[in-house]
C-alpha positions as CSV (number, residue, x, y, z in Angstrom):
1,M,71.2,27.4,97.2
2,P,69.2,29.3,94.8
3,P,66.1,29.8,93.5
4,V,64.8,27.2,90.3
5,V,63.4,29.2,88.0
6,A,61.0,27.2,85.4
7,P,61.4,28.4,81.7
8,L,59.2,30.6,79.5
9,V,57.4,28.8,76.8
10,K,56.1,31.5,73.8
11,K,53.6,30.6,71.2
12,S,53.7,31.6,68.1
13,K,51.0,32.7,66.5
14,T,51.2,30.4,63.2
15,S,51.2,27.6,66.0
16,A,47.8,28.8,67.2
17,K,46.4,28.7,63.6
18,N,47.6,25.8,62.3
19,A,45.5,24.6,65.9
20,A,42.4,26.1,65.1
21,K,42.3,24.5,61.3
22,S,42.9,21.3,63.1
23,D,40.0,21.6,65.1
24,R,38.2,22.7,62.3
25,S,38.7,19.6,59.7
26,P,36.8,16.7,59.8
27,D,38.3,13.6,61.4
28,K,39.1,11.6,58.6
29,S,39.3,8.4,61.2
30,A,35.4,8.1,61.4
31,K,33.8,5.7,59.1
32,P,31.5,6.4,56.1
33,G,27.8,6.4,56.7
34,K,27.5,7.4,60.2
35,E,26.1,10.8,59.1
36,T,22.8,12.1,59.8
37,P,20.4,11.0,57.2
38,P,17.9,13.2,55.6
39,P,14.5,13.9,56.5
40,P,11.8,11.8,54.8
41,P,10.0,12.7,51.7
42,P,6.9,14.9,51.5
43,P,3.7,13.0,50.8
44,A,2.5,12.7,46.9
45,P,0.2,15.4,46.2
46,G,-3.3,13.7,45.2
47,P,-5.9,13.7,42.4
48,P,-7.8,16.3,41.3
49,A,-11.0,16.7,42.5
50,N,-12.6,16.4,38.9
51,W,-10.3,13.5,38.1
52,V,-13.4,11.3,36.6
53,E,-14.1,13.9,34.3
54,L,-10.4,14.5,32.9
55,S,-10.2,10.4,32.8
56,R,-10.2,8.9,29.1
57,P,-14.1,7.8,28.3
58,R,-15.0,4.5,28.0
59,A,-16.2,3.0,24.6
60,S,-19.6,2.7,25.8
61,D,-19.7,6.1,27.3
62,L,-19.7,7.0,23.4
63,G,-22.6,6.2,22.1
64,G,-23.1,6.5,18.6
65,E,-19.8,8.6,18.1
66,A,-17.0,6.8,16.0
67,V,-14.6,4.6,17.9
68,A,-11.0,3.9,17.0
69,A,-11.1,0.9,14.4
70,E,-8.5,-1.7,14.8
71,E,-5.6,-2.3,12.7
72,V,-7.6,-4.7,9.8
73,K,-5.4,-7.0,8.3
74,A,-4.7,-7.3,4.8
75,V,-7.3,-9.8,3.1
76,P,-6.3,-11.5,0.3
77,T,-7.6,-10.9,-3.3
78,D,-7.7,-12.6,-6.4
79,D,-7.9,-11.0,-9.3
80,W,-10.7,-11.7,-12.1
81,Y,-10.8,-10.8,-15.8
82,L,-14.3,-9.9,-17.7
83,V,-14.1,-11.6,-20.8
84,R,-16.3,-12.5,-23.9
85,T,-15.9,-15.2,-26.1
86,R,-16.8,-15.4,-30.1
87,D,-20.1,-16.2,-30.0
88,G,-20.7,-13.2,-27.6
89,K,-20.8,-14.5,-24.3
90,A,-19.1,-12.7,-21.7
91,G,-18.8,-13.2,-18.1
92,W,-16.1,-13.0,-15.1
93,V,-12.8,-15.8,-15.0
94,L,-10.3,-15.8,-12.5
95,A,-7.1,-15.4,-13.7
96,R,-5.5,-17.8,-12.6
97,Q,-7.4,-20.1,-14.3
98,L,-6.3,-18.1,-17.8
99,S,-4.0,-19.5,-20.4
100,M,-2.3,-17.4,-23.1
101,S,-1.5,-18.6,-25.9
102,I,1.3,-15.8,-26.0
103,P,4.7,-17.6,-27.5
104,D,7.0,-19.2,-25.0
105,E,10.0,-17.4,-26.6
106,V,8.2,-14.2,-26.1
107,A,6.6,-15.1,-22.7
108,Q,10.4,-15.9,-21.5
109,Y,11.0,-12.4,-20.8
110,A,8.1,-11.6,-17.9
111,E,10.7,-11.4,-15.6
112,G,8.4,-13.0,-12.8
113,H,5.7,-10.1,-13.8
114,V,2.0,-11.3,-15.1
115,I,0.8,-10.9,-18.6
116,T,-2.1,-8.9,-18.6
117,G,-2.9,-8.5,-22.1
118,Y,-1.1,-9.0,-25.4
119,L,-2.0,-8.0,-29.2
120,S,-0.4,-8.8,-32.6
121,L,1.3,-6.2,-34.5
122,G,1.6,-8.0,-37.6
123,K,3.9,-10.7,-39.4
124,V,7.1,-10.5,-40.1
125,G,9.6,-12.7,-42.1
126,G,9.6,-15.1,-45.1
127,A,7.8,-17.6,-46.1
128,G,10.4,-20.2,-46.4
129,K,11.0,-23.5,-43.6
130,E,13.8,-21.4,-42.9
131,K,12.4,-18.1,-42.2
132,P,8.8,-19.2,-40.9
133,D,6.8,-16.1,-40.4
134,K,7.1,-14.3,-37.1
135,D,4.7,-11.7,-35.0
136,N,5.7,-8.5,-33.7
137,W,3.9,-8.3,-30.2
138,L,2.4,-5.7,-27.8
139,W,2.0,-6.9,-24.4
140,T,1.2,-5.4,-20.9
141,T,2.3,-7.1,-17.6
142,T,1.9,-5.8,-13.9
143,S,3.5,-6.2,-11.0
144,V,3.1,-7.6,-7.5
145,G,0.8,-4.3,-5.6
146,S,-0.4,-2.9,-8.5
147,Q,-3.4,-3.0,-7.4
148,G,-6.4,-0.8,-9.2
149,L,-4.5,-0.4,-12.4
150,D,-4.8,-2.4,-15.6
151,F,-1.0,-2.4,-15.8
152,D,2.1,-1.1,-15.5
153,S,4.3,-1.8,-18.0
154,F,3.9,-2.3,-21.5
155,R,6.6,-3.4,-24.3
156,V,7.0,-4.0,-28.0
157,F,9.0,-6.9,-29.5
158,V,10.2,-7.4,-32.8
159,W,11.6,-10.5,-34.5
160,S,15.2,-9.8,-35.6
161,T,15.4,-11.9,-39.5
162,K,19.2,-11.6,-38.7
163,R,19.6,-13.1,-35.1
164,S,16.5,-14.9,-35.5
165,R,15.1,-14.0,-32.1
166,Y,12.7,-11.9,-30.4
167,E,14.7,-8.1,-29.4
168,T,12.8,-5.2,-27.6
169,A,12.1,-2.7,-29.6
170,Y,10.0,-0.2,-26.9
171,I,9.6,-0.7,-23.2
172,E,7.6,1.6,-20.5
173,R,7.7,0.8,-17.3
174,N,6.1,2.3,-13.9
175,V,3.3,3.7,-15.8
176,K,-0.1,3.7,-14.7
177,G,-2.2,1.9,-17.4
178,H,-5.8,1.3,-18.1
179,Y,-7.6,-0.5,-20.8
180,P,-8.5,-0.9,-23.7
181,I,-5.2,-1.1,-25.5
182,E,-5.5,-1.2,-29.2
183,A,-3.4,-2.3,-32.1
184,R,-3.5,-2.1,-35.8
185,P,-1.4,-4.4,-37.4
186,G,0.9,-4.0,-40.3
187,N,3.8,-5.0,-42.4
188,G,7.0,-3.2,-41.4
189,E,6.3,0.4,-40.7
190,D,2.3,0.5,-41.1
191,A,1.5,-1.0,-37.9
192,S,0.4,1.1,-34.4
193,F,-1.0,0.5,-31.3
194,S,-2.3,3.0,-28.7
195,V,-2.5,2.9,-24.8
196,V,-4.1,5.0,-22.3
197,V,-2.1,6.1,-19.4
198,E,-2.0,8.4,-16.2
199,D,0.4,11.2,-16.8
200,K,2.2,12.6,-14.0
201,D,-0.1,15.5,-13.7
202,G,-2.9,13.2,-12.7
203,Q,-4.3,13.5,-16.4
204,V,-5.3,10.3,-18.1
205,Y,-4.0,10.4,-21.9
206,K,-4.5,8.6,-25.1
207,K,-0.8,8.0,-26.4
208,M,-0.6,6.4,-30.4
209,Y,2.9,4.8,-31.4
210,A,4.2,4.1,-34.7
211,F,7.2,2.1,-36.1
212,S,9.8,3.8,-37.7
213,G,12.1,0.9,-39.0
214,Y,12.8,-1.3,-36.1
215,R,12.2,1.3,-33.7
216,V,8.9,2.7,-32.2
217,K,8.0,6.5,-31.6
218,L,5.1,8.5,-30.1
219,V,3.5,10.2,-32.6
220,S,0.2,11.4,-31.2
221,K,-1.2,11.9,-27.2
222,E,-4.4,13.4,-26.8
223,P,-6.6,13.8,-23.2
224,R,-9.1,11.4,-22.6
225,P,-11.5,10.8,-19.6
226,E,-10.7,8.5,-17.1
227,P,-12.1,4.8,-17.9
228,P,-15.0,4.0,-15.3
229,A,-14.1,1.6,-12.8
230,V,-14.9,-2.2,-13.1
231,P,-17.5,-3.7,-11.3
232,E,-16.4,-5.2,-7.9
233,V,-16.9,-9.1,-7.6
234,R,-17.2,-10.0,-4.3
235,T,-17.0,-13.8,-2.7
236,T,-18.6,-15.5,0.2
237,G,-18.5,-18.3,1.9
238,S,-22.2,-18.7,2.9
239,F,-25.7,-17.4,1.6
240,E,-27.0,-14.7,3.8
241,E,-30.5,-15.1,5.1
242,V,-33.3,-13.4,3.4
243,Q,-35.8,-11.8,5.1
244,V,-39.4,-13.0,3.3
245,V,-42.0,-10.0,4.1
246,N,-45.7,-11.1,3.7
247,K,-47.6,-8.5,1.7
248,V,-50.9,-7.5,3.7
249,S,-54.1,-6.8,1.5
250,W,-56.6,-3.9,1.9
251,A,-58.9,-6.4,2.7
252,D,-57.2,-7.8,5.7
253,K,-56.2,-4.3,6.8
254,L,-59.9,-3.4,6.7
255,R,-60.3,-6.7,8.5
256,D,-58.2,-5.8,11.4
257,V,-59.8,-2.7,11.7
258,R,-63.2,-3.9,12.0
259,K,-62.0,-6.7,14.6
260,R,-60.3,-3.7,16.8
261,W,-63.1,-1.0,16.5
262,F,-66.5,-3.4,16.5
263,G,-64.7,-7.0,18.0
264,R,-65.7,-9.1,14.7
């Protein structure tokens, strides 16, 4: 019986490489989250040795130094006018208690602004019933928020005899105006007026205007020192307690010295 010979098995290099790769490849069947957890973080660093000095001081530690003030709420204020009556008396009057006698047909053009002053620039028109005499007007107005100014706009109204209504002959807005305003009434081109306003360069000027037909034009401009501040009117809800200091006479002082030194 012939001997049995086993077949030779020859391994290729390619298969060996594939086997090596398969040994190094991760096991896809392994479930996620089974990896080794990272080491715990190191402890947080402690505060510096001088942390007390580096801390912000309290208000009590500042002593007499200035402390940041809290936001001050806006306090509502009132407008007061310093007025003088015809008999020479003068005093302060609450603005909302005053009513001006400017005609309603002119006041209707206030556009929500407060009329702070008005002057007549003279009469115009005929004397008949169909064309009664009318005044040309100069007025100044102020809007909300224009604190520290006497007016922020001035306007000239003229009576149109053709249309039988008031029309604007001149207007300037967004000005920094101060009192006084002056007018020289006249007929037609004879009327003129002046206002005191602060220019863009910060200089205060007195500007003189005059009529040219129905138009108003600037005729002169001269520097003027800024008017002094109006005295402040303060209101209070209660009267402060007044401390009365008794005056000590020289006789009383001498008596106290004698009593202190001689016991009598």
